N, C-alpha and C positions, 0 to 999 in steps of 0.2 A: 455496720455490715453493708454489703452491696457496693462499696466503692470499687472502682475499676482502675487498673493501670495497664498501659499498653507499651510494649517495646517493639520497635521496628528496626530491622537490619537492612542496610543498603550496600550495594556494590559501588566502589569508586573506580572510575575508568578514565582512560586517556581519550579525550574527545576527537583527536586526530586519527588515531589508529583503531579506536573503539575496543581496544583490549583492556582487560582488567588491570588495574595498577599492580605492579609487583611490590613496590615499597610505598608506604604512606608518606605523602608529601607533608613535610613538617610545617610549612607555612599555611597550607590548607588546614591542617589539624589545629594549629594555634589559633587561626581565625575562627574556626568552628567552635573551639573551646571558649573563646572570648564571648561568642554569641550565645552559647547554650550551657556553659558551665557544667554542673554535675549531671545534667541530663544527657550528656554525650559520653559514650564509652568506645574504646577500641575493641576489636574482635581478635580472635586467635590468628587469623591471616590478615596481612596488611592491606588486602584489597577490599576489606569490609569495614563498616563502621555502624554503630548502633546508637539509637536514641531511646529514652524512656521517659514517660510522663510521670508526674507525681500521682498519688491517689486522687481520683476524680469522682465527684459526686454525680455528674451528668455526662452524657455522651457529647454534648456540645462543648463542655469544658475539655474533654479529651481531644475533640476535633481541633479546637483552638491551639492546643499545645502541639499536636502532631503537624498541623499545617505550618505553624511557625518553624518547627524543626526542619521540615523539608525545604522551606524557602531559605532558611539560614544556611543549610548545607550547600544548596545549589549556588547561593551567592558567594560563599567562601570558595567553592570549587571553580567557578567560572574563570576568575583571573589567573588561575594556575593551569588552565587548559584541561581541566578535569570536569567530569560529570558524575552525577549520582543516579542510580536506577534501583527501584524497588522491584526485585525479581527473585524467585526462589533459587534459580541458577542463572549464571551469567553466560550468554552464548559464546563469548570469546574470553573465557577464563580457562587457563590450562594449568593443571595441577603441578607439573614439574617446575613451573615458573614461580609458584607462590612462595612467599617468605613469611615466616612466623613473626608475630608481634613479640618483642622481647619483654616477657613478663613471667615471673616465677610459676604462676598457675599454668600458663600456656605451655611453658617448657616441660612441666611435669606431665601434662596431658599428652604432648607430642612424644615424649619419651615412651609413654605407655602405648600410644596408638600407632606410632611409626608411620608407614606410608598412608594408612587410613586417615590419620590426622592431616596430612598434607593434602589429601583429596577432599577435605571438608570445605569446599568452595560453595557454601550453601547459606542462604539467607531466609530467615523465618520471621513470623510475627508471634510474639508471646503475649498472652493476655492474663493478667492477674485479677482475680475476683476475690475480695475479702469475704470470709465466712464468719458467722456469729460465734461468740465464745461458746465453747461446749459442743459445737458441731463436729462430727467426725469427718475430717477431710478424706480419709481413706474410704469410708462408705460412700461419700459423694462422688469420689473419683471412680469407684467401681460402677456406680449407676450412671455416670456421665459417659463412660467408655463407648456405649453403643452409638453415640452421636458423632464420634470422632471422624468416621469416613465422610459424613455429610459436610461437616465443617471443612474438611480437607478439600472435597470436591469444589466447594464454593470458592476456595482460596487459590486453587492451582495456578501457578505462574512459572513453572519450571519445565517447559517442553524441550529445552536445548541442553546439550552437554558437550563441552569442548568442541564447539563449532558445528555441531550437527543436531538435527532433529532427533530426539531420542525415541520417538514413537509413543511417549507417555505425556500426559498432561502434567503430571506431577513427578518428575524425576528426582526432585530433591530428597524425598524420603527413601527412594530406592538407594541413593548414595548414603544417606544418613543412617540407614539401618545396618550399614557395615559396622557402625560403632557398637560397643557393648552397652547394655542397659538402655536401649532405645525401644521404639515400637510401642505397642499397647502396654499399659500397665499390667502388672501381675494381678491376679484375682484375689487380692487380700480383702478380708472382710472387716478387720479391726485394726486400730492403731497399733496394738501390741504385735500383731503379725508383721506389720510393716517395720516396726522398730527392731524386731528380732532379725529380720532380713538385713536391714542397714547395719545393725550392730555386728552381725557375723562378717560382713564385708570389711567394715572398719577394723575389727579385731584382727583380721587376717592381713591388714595393711594393703588390701586391694584398692580401696578408695579412702580418702581422708575423711569424707563426710557425705551427707545425702545430696549435696549439690552436684555430685558426679553421677547421679541417676538422671538420665535424660529422656524419660518416657514422654510419650505424646501428650500426656497430661500428668501432672505430678503435684504433690504438696511442696510449696516453696519452703526452702530452709530459712531464708532471710525475712520472710513476711508471713503474716497469718492469712495466706491466700492459697487458692488453687490456681495453678499456672497451666494454661493451655499452650502447647508447643507444637501441635500438629500442623498449624496453618503455614503455608508459604507466605513470604513477604508479598503483600498485595500492591500491585502497581498503582491502582486507583485508591485514593484515600477513602472514598465512600465505601468501597468494598471492605476495606479493613475495619472500618467503624461498624458496618452492618454485621459482619461476622463476629466481631468482639461483643456487640450488643446481644446477639443471639446466644453466645456462650454465657454472658452475664445473666440473662433471663433464665437460661437452663439451670444454672447453679441455684438461683433463687427458687425455681419451681421444684427442684429435687429436694432442697432443704425444707421447703414448706410442706412437702408431701413425701414422707419417708417410705410410703408404699410404692411410689413410682419407680419402676425398674428394680424393685427389691428382689425379684426372682431372676435377675440376670445371672447366668450360670456359665459353665464351661462350654456348653454347646453354643450359647449366645456369643461368647468371646471368640470361639472358632469362626463363627459366621462373621463377626465383626472384623476379624483378621482378613477374611476373604473380601469383605466390603471395602476395607482399606486398600487392598490391592486394586480393586476395580476403580476406586476413586483416583488412585495414582495413574492407572492406565487410561481411563476414559473420561475422568473429570465428571462434569455434569451430564455427560452422555451415558454414564454407567447404568447397568442394571444391578440393583442392590437386592439383598434378602433381608426381610424384617427379622431381627434377632429373636423376636418373641413369637410371632405368628408363623414364621418361616416362609412367608409368602413373598414373591418377587414384587419389587416396586421401583419406580424411577425417582430421580432426584426431586422433581417438582411435586410429586405426590407425597414423598417423605417430608419435604420441607413444609408443605401445607399442614400436615398432621403435627409437626413439631411446633409450628407457629400457633396452632390452636392450643397446644399445651401451655405455651408461654404467654399467651395473650393477656391474662390478668396481671402477670408479673411485668410484662412490658408496659402496661398502663401504670402500674405502681412505680416503676422506675423512670417513667417518661421516655421510654425507648421506642415508642411506636413509629415515630417519624424516621428514625434511623433504620429500623427493621424494614421499612417499606422499600428501601433500596435493594433488598434481596430479590424483589421481582425483576429489577433491572439486570441483576447478574444472571438470572435464569434466561432472560430474553437475549441479552447481548453476549452472554458467555463470560467466563472468567478471563483473567489476563492471559492464561495459556491459550485459550481459544483465539483471542485477538492477536497474540504474537504469531500464531500459526497462520492466521489469515493475512497478516502483513507480509510474512515470509513468502507465502504461496502467491500472493498478488505480485510481488517483486519478481519471482521466478517466472510467472506467467507472462510478465512484461518483457522477458528476455534477460533479466539480470542473472549474473553468476551467483553461485551459492554464497560466497563471501559478501558480495554486495547486498544480497537479500538479508543476510544475518545482520549486517550493519544497519539496515533499515529497521529491523526489529529493535535494535539497541537504541536507535534514535527515537523511535516511537515510545519505548519504555521510559527513556529519560524525560521526554517532553511530557508524557502523561503523569509521571511521578511529580513533576512540578506543577503542571496545569491543574491537577486534581486538588492541589493545596491552595489554590487561588481564593 
């Protein structure tokens, strides 16, 4: 129990034009596969690529893997005139230009989703935390749900959409929520309720299996894990690791204390849906509502209370040092805050909109690699 696996999605782009790649460069992909093997996967759209760690015992082990993956991708991309960037949305990705990766699963999804699938120009970070034998993943997911907006706010890296500032810190989920079976998980209390739901959809041939349920946190079909999916792809590796560690500690805290958040109910879920929107809109500057006391609170206050809950579990897992970086995110802002600052500085210096957007992309590409040093 308590092992962690992390998946990161990246955009691939043309370093000259700064536009997202329309087609995956075969030489780049071959070189990346030679370097990363089974830890590299293609995504539904050819402008995206994904890496995944093996199950890790420590956060330092996860960091070693992810830093290597980022460096290897950048090294494979550079000779082809390409770059990689860890961002929730890519500022110069335009959905009519995107091409699907030829793969049976992706073809079936695209056939179902139509234009919504073509608009899925989104990169996230997925975190798998193993749970002990006999633990109810559905019960844990229900009790984890209140924390999803906080985890999202910390990770926001998607303020741009198709060349323009969206006005949101986290536009990725605004676009992703167009898809069916996304957003907050349903308020199931038992494994039987979840299986009944999945079984009904499979029997009706709406979905082939549970992997087509894309909630913000879900039970993994392939692994004995709970999978966090709410987070944007984090430009800075330290941000990604701190958020993943916080989720890992929360899973352990809830498993060790079945009474924690046991009274999470429909009202709490409705409040959490509102909190999710405020995280998307304002990121760390949002005003949230405590799903239990119903009192307003800011991100710093909420995070402090959560860290108090997880403190003994962070000690048990050796995550204390990794979690300390959360303080830096609060002070320096998320990637979205930094992207907006780079853009506004460029505009204030007299740069045109497109020039300013390109500076954001250059910053993100440099930070994606520099944070893996």
